[in-house]
N, C-alpha and C positions, 0 to 999 in steps of 0.2 A: 085715656087710661084712668082707671080708678081701682085701687087695691087697698085693702085694709090690713094693717099689721097690728098685732096685739102683743104687748109686752106686760110684764108684771106691774108696771107703774103707769102705763098709758096705752091708748089706742091711737094709731096714726093712720090717716086716710091719705093716700098718695094720689095726686092729680098731676096733670102735665106740667104745670108751672108753679104749683104750690102744694103744701101738705097741711092738713088740719090735725092738730094734736089735742086730744082730750086727756089731761092728766087725771089719774084716779084720786078719789077723796083721801085726804090725809097724808099724801105723799110729800116728802121733803126733797125737792129737786136740788141736787148738788152738782158740782162740776164733773163728778164721776159719770153722770149720765150722758155727757157729751160724746162718749165713745159710740153709743148707739146711734146718735144723730149723725156722726161722721160716717158710720157704716151705711145708713140709709141714704145720705147725700151721695156717697160714692156709688152705691148701687143704682140709684134712680136719677140722680141729677149731676153726674160727673161732667157732662158736656152741655148742660143747659142751665140757665138761671132759674132760681126758684125762691119763693117766699115761704116763710114759716108762719103759720097762723095758730096761735094758742087760743083755743076755744075754752074759756074758763067757766065751765058749768059746775065744777066741783071746787071745794075749798082745799087748798094746799099751799105750801110755802116754796119760795124760790130763792136760792142763794144767788144774788146778782152777779157773782164772779163767773157764773156759767156763761155769761154773754161775752166775756173776753175771749174765750176759746171759740165760741160759736161764730164770732165775727171773722175768724180766720178761714172759714169755709169760703173759698173763692166764689163758688156758684150761688151762695146764699146772698140774695140782693136786698132782703128786708125782713122785718119781723112785725107781725100784727098781733094785738091782743083783742079778743072779742069777749065782752062781758057787759052785763047791765047791773052788776053789783058795784056799788060805790067804792067799797074797800078794795076790791080787786083792781079797779081803775087807779086808785091812789097808789097801790103797790106797783102797778105797771109804770106809773110816772116816775117812780124811784128807779125801777129797773132800766128805764129808758136812758138814764144817765150813764149806764155801763156799756151801752151798745153803740158802736161807731157807724152803723149803717142805718138806713131809714127804719124808723120804728113808729108805728101809729097805734092808736087805741080806738076801737069801734064798739058800738052798742050791739050790732048784729052782724052775722056772718056775711050777708049779702053786701054790706058796705065794705067789708074787708076784701071780698073777692073782686069788687069793682076797683079797689085800690091796687090789688095784685095785677089786674089787667093793665092799668095805667103804668105801673112801675116796670112791668116786664116788657112793655112795648118800647120804652125809651132806652 
């Protein structure tokens, strides 16, 4: 399965066991955005595990409090950040402290997808 959803703040591409999210330039991601993720998780992943991949090709800010609610999604098994931007990786390391499930940082999307396959097998 592959389907793309477009929102005013991001594009989400849905795959069988992961989704890739590209946040739009200049967005300020706050906990209020969790409602959309909850709807997507319920619609596409209510009975199967999935990984959220944040493909950080644009510059935007993230309120790390978002991860507290995100971690409550039972079928969400992990979170990956993909970026080759040094500052984005440093920010992700800080965000990592707020998430209670597996959270990894990668330089390219292929590495993250390989991690997804390992994580969803176990």
